[in-house]
Every structure is written in structure tokens, then in C-alpha cells.
VOPAGU-2260 file (C-alpha; in pm, 1 decimal, decimal comma):
REM VOPAGU-2260
SITE   aa  ch    i         X         Y         Z
SITE  MET   A    0       9,8       2,9       4,1
SITE  ASN   A    1     115,9     341,8     -97,9
SITE  ASP   A    2      85,6     599,1     185,6
SITE  ASP   A    3      31,8     870,8     -61,1
SITE  VAL   A    4    -289,0     721,1    -197,1
SITE  PRO   A    5    -583,5     853,5      -0,4
SITE  TYR   A    6    -828,4     585,2    -120,4
SITE  LEU   A    7    -870,4     318,9    -396,1
SITE  LEU   A    8   -1163,7     203,9    -591,7
SITE  VAL   A    9   -1159,9    -150,5    -748,1
SITE  PRO   A   10   -1503,6    -158,5    -918,7
SITE  ASP   A   11   -1399,4    -496,0   -1092,1
SITE  CYS   A   12   -1345,5    -662,7    -763,6
SITE  GLY   A   13   -1666,5    -476,0    -605,4
SITE  TYR   A   14   -1474,2    -296,8    -331,2
SITE  ALA   A   15   -1308,7      40,4    -222,4
SITE  ILE   A   16   -1082,8     151,2      55,0
SITE  LEU   A   17   -1051,2     486,6     223,5
SITE  PHE   A   18    -709,2     507,5     381,0
SITE  ASP   A   19    -709,9     883,7     456,4
SITE  GLU   A   20   -1006,7    1026,5     659,1
SITE  ASP   A   21    -914,5    1380,0     547,2
SITE  ALA   A   22   -1015,3    1249,9     186,2
SITE  SER   A   23   -1370,4    1107,2     272,1
SITE  ARG   A   24   -1549,2    1383,5      78,5
SITE  ASP   A   25   -1339,1    1308,3    -226,0
SITE  PHE   A   26   -1393,1     943,2    -167,4
SITE  GLU   A   27   -1746,9     989,5    -149,7
SITE  ASP   A   28   -1761,8    1185,5    -476,7
SITE  ALA   A   29   -1563,8     906,9    -641,3
SITE  LEU   A   30   -1810,6     638,3    -519,1
SITE  ALA   A   31   -2090,2     854,9    -665,0
SITE  GLU   A   32   -1906,9     872,9    -994,4
SITE  ALA   A   33   -1832,3     490,0    -995,7
SITE  ASP   A   34   -2106,6     237,1   -1125,5
SITE  ALA   A   35   -2343,3     204,3    -821,1
SITE  GLU   A   36   -2378,5    -150,1    -860,5
SITE  ALA   A   37   -2007,6    -241,0    -886,9
SITE  ILE   A   38   -1903,5    -133,1    -537,0
SITE  LYS   A   39   -2057,7    -363,6    -276,5
SITE  ARG   A   40   -1811,9    -324,7       0,2
SITE  VAL   A   41   -1620,2     -27,1     145,6
SITE  PHE   A   42   -1322,5     -56,6     403,7
SITE  VAL   A   43   -1261,2     267,5     605,3
SITE  VAL   A   44    -926,3     270,7     764,3
SITE  THR   A   45    -936,2     470,6    1095,7
SITE  ASP   A   46    -856,3     445,7    1461,5
SITE  SER   A   47   -1184,0     639,6    1554,6
SITE  ASP   A   48   -1523,4     483,6    1602,3
SITE  GLU   A   49   -1680,3     831,4    1592,1
SITE  ALA   A   50   -1500,0     918,8    1248,9
SITE  TYR   A   51   -1625,8     572,4    1110,5
SITE  ALA   A   52   -1969,0     607,9    1221,9
SITE  GLU   A   53   -1985,8     955,4    1058,2
SITE  MET   A   54   -1823,5     846,3     729,3
SITE  ARG   A   55   -2040,9     541,8     729,0
SITE  SER   A   56   -2347,6     748,9     768,3
SITE  ARG   A   57   -2259,6     916,3     444,1
SITE  LEU   A   58   -2205,5     618,0     241,9
SITE  PRO   A   59   -2447,2     481,6      -9,0
SITE  THR   A   60   -2693,6     248,3     161,5
SITE  ASN   A   61   -2619,4     -55,3     -79,5
SITE  VAL   A   62   -2258,8     -74,0      50,9
SITE  GLN   A   63   -2147,0    -293,8     328,7
SITE  ALA   A   64   -1862,3     -98,0     528,7
SITE  THR   A   65   -1614,1    -244,8     761,4
SITE  MET   A   66   -1380,4     -40,6     984,3
SITE  LEU   A   67    -989,4    -130,2     963,1
SITE  TYR   A   68    -775,2     -18,1    1246,3
SITE  ARG   A   69    -459,8     160,6    1124,5
SITE  ASP   A   70    -250,0     -56,0    1356,0
SITE  VAL   A   71    -357,0    -382,5    1188,0
SITE  LEU   A   72    -243,5    -230,5     854,4
SITE  ARG   A   73      76,9    -131,5     999,4
SITE  HIS   A   74     133,5    -495,9    1143,2
SITE  PHE   A   75      41,9    -627,2     833,9
SITE  ARG   A   76     251,9    -426,5     613,0
SITE  ARG   A   77     544,8    -527,2     853,4
SITE  ARG   A   78     504,8    -892,5     848,9
SITE  THR   A   79     474,6    -883,8     449,9
SITE  SER   A   80     782,8    -680,8     396,2
SITE  SER   A   81    1016,2    -912,1     573,9
């Protein structure tokens, strides 16, 4: 994962990931422009339950959202880069 990428949309695989909370509005716009039926699952990377709840409330209702903690991703990155 590149730390410079604020979000990733992969319509062919049916998911999207928001890496940077500060880019949530741009992410929402990109989701709105994407094929509405293509993205079924969204992963939101944040350590804040409140931020996740707020972002989740603004996502389309047809999307299943999951919160991913930053620490989990850091741990995974360390383990896969060795």
C-alpha cells in the first residue's frame, strides 16, 4: 500500500478502501461517480469509532462498510515486507 494514495476504488472486484480520513469527501464523490452496482464493500481505515460512524452514515445504503484499524494495517505491512 502506498501511503500517498488517499483511497482506492476497485469496481471490477467490488470494493473500495478509504485510507485517509481527510479525503472522505473526495472518496464519497468518487463512489458516486463509480458504477453504483459495482462497489458493494467499503473498507474505512481509521482508529476512531466516531469518525467511522460519521463516514459510514454518508456512504450509499447499498454498500457494506467495515472499519479497519491503522495498527492492523501497519502490522500486516511489517509482516509482509520481511
